N, C-alpha and C positions, 0 to 999 in steps of 0.2 A: 689318202683319202680315196676311197673306192669308188668308181663310177656308178651310174645310174644303169648301164648294161650290166656290169659284174651283179648286180643286186636282183635286175631282173632275171638273170641265167639262175640265179639260187634261189628266187621265190618260186620259178616254174617248178622247180622238184617237189614243194609241198602241196597239200591239199588246200582247198578254198576254206575249209572252217579255222584251219591253222594259219592261215595268211589274214583271216578276219580278225583273230584273237588276238595276233602279233600286233595288228595296224591298230586295234584296240586298246590295247594293253602295255605296250611296253614304247620306251624311248626311242627314237628312231632319227638319223639323220635326215636331210633335206632328200637325199638322193635315194637313201633305200625308202622313205616313205612315198616318193615319186613313182620310184621303182613298184612297191608294192601295189599301189592304186592303179598303175599301168595292167599290172597282172591281173587284178581284179575286175577290172572294168573287161580286159581281155574274155574272162569268163562270166560276162554278163552280171557283175556285182558293181553298182555306182548310183548313184543318185539317193534318193530318198530309202530306197531300198535297202542299201548299203549301207546307210546311215540308222537305219532301225537294227538291223544286225549287229552293228558296232555297240550300238547302247545296250542291246541285249547280252552281249558277250561281257562288257564291261560289270552289267550289274550281276551276270551269273559267277564273276570273278570272285563275289563275297560268298560264295555258296559252296565254292570246292573246297577239300581237305586234304591235307597230304597223307603222305603212309609213314613218315618218321615221327616220334614223338614230339612236335613242335606244336605250338598256336595256330591254329589257321589264320588268326588275324594280325598279330605281331610277331610271328615267327620264333619267339623265346621257345628255351627246352622247358619241357614242362616235366620237370623234376619231382615233384611233389603230387603228381597225378592232375589229369585233365579236368575242365568242366565241359561235360558232354551235353550238347543242345543242339536239336534238330540234326543231326549227321554231324556235326562237327565238334571239334574239341578246342578249347580256348584257355587263358589264362584263369579266367574267372569271369563275372557278371559284366566288369567294364568292357573287357574285349570284347564279348559276345554283342552288348549291346553297342557298341561302336561300329561292330562289322555291320550291324543292321542299319544303323544311320548311313553308313556308306552306300548299303546298297540302295535304299530310300532316296539318298541325296542323286542318285543317278537319274531319278525319274524328274527332278525338280528343275525346270529350265533355266539359263544363266542370265536371263531378263528377271524371272522372279527371286532369284536369290540375290541381285544387283538391285532390285526394288526395297527388298526387306533391309538389306545393309543399309542403303541410303537413308531409310528410314530411321535406324537404330542410331547411324551416324549425326542426324538433324537432332537428336534427342538428347538428354541431359548424361553426364557421366554415372555410371551407376555405382563409385567409390566415392567420389566428392559432392554429387548432386548438382554440380554447377550445369547450368545450360550454356548454348552454343559454344562448346570447347571441342568439336569435331573428334567425339573420341573414336578409337581405332583397338587394333589388337597390339600389343606391346609386351616385348619379352626381356625377362629377366633373368640371368646365369649363376647357378650357385657351384659352390665347388666347397668339399671337408673331406679332411684325411685324417688318420692316426695311425701311426708306423708303417703296416704293411696294406691299410684298408682305404681306400679314396671312393668317395662318392661326388657323381656331378649331376646336375639337374638344368632346366630350363623350364622357366614359370611363366606361361603366354596368358594375358588378361585382356580382358575389354575393359580400356581406361582412356582419360585425357591425357595429354601429354604433361601435365605437371604431376599427374598420378603416377604416370609412368616413370618419369623421372624418380620420383621418390622412391619407387619400387628398384630403379637401377642402384641408386646412393646405398639402401639398405642391402642390397646383393653385395654392393662391392665392400661395405663395412662386415658383411658374414664373411666373405671370401678371404678378406684379408685376415680376420680372428679365427676361420677354422681350418682354413686352406693348407697351413703352411705345415703341419705335423706331421709329414713323412716326404720322403725322397722324392717321389713321384709329385707331391703336393708344390714342394719347393718350385717346381718349373712348370705346374700347370697354374698356380695361382695366378702369375700376374697374367697371364693369358686370359684368364676369366674375368679380373679384374680390367682388363684394357677392351675385352668385349663389351661390358657393361659402358664404360664410359663411349665406347662407339657406338651403341645403342642410343646413349644421350645425344651425339652430337649428330648424328644423324636424323634426328627426328625433326621434321618440319611439318608447318601445319600445312594439312591435305585435305582439299574439300571433297574428292571422292575414295571411295573404301580401296582400302589394300587388298591385293589377293588373299592374304590371311584371312583379313575381314569376310571377304565374299565366300571364302569357305566356310568360316565360321556361321554366316547367316545361313547358309545352306544347311549346314548341319542343325542349325536350331529350327528350321522349317522341318525337316525330315523328323526330328523329335516331337514336335508337336502332331505330325502323322502319327508317327509310331505309338505316340500316347492313346490317338482317338481309335487306332485300330486293336487297342490291346497287345502289341507286338514290342520285342527287344524286351528290355527288362520289367517293362510294363506287365508284358504277359506272364512273370514270373510270381508277379504279387497276387494274381487272381486265384 
């Protein structure tokens, strides 16, 4: 574990813009974050002014493009050609739109996202229609394999616990049916089955929205704003 003094010495070698970007976009240890904040304060960057620069840096991350042949949002190799839009390259429309959702989402306050998430949670389950079920974001995990090919996926949906448990049961049945047909699948399928079982066992009533739901609510609000301004995929339809 490196000390705060070690990080202070390292960060003093970097320019201010690089420090702001690091603080805004990278996962840091407590010592590194404290040292970075200290160096920025010494350079006159603190308080509301620093928060404004951090917000702008996080937002601008979604407008950057790389020099290699990879999607600027998800990072996957673009083997069959890029979807070029607004000076960036993407796998397709979905990655482009999600990138813009993330960018607009930076402008939505935590309080506004939390209020929207609580309103959704107080409503009925969109799958079964029952009320007072405290729906939230829940995941089910799948695997399918055949000889040398294996595919895995996770499906996350907004639903009540009962509907989510049914999804996990269906996923377990799907894994048990389709997952075994390769050497890798023999070892990976039990893990996926247990993963689904663990999702069901950990699922408890929760009056407050989960972090996943808070993020989903933020993206839902961002989508409304994109639609209103004709941006993202909505701009492509014009």
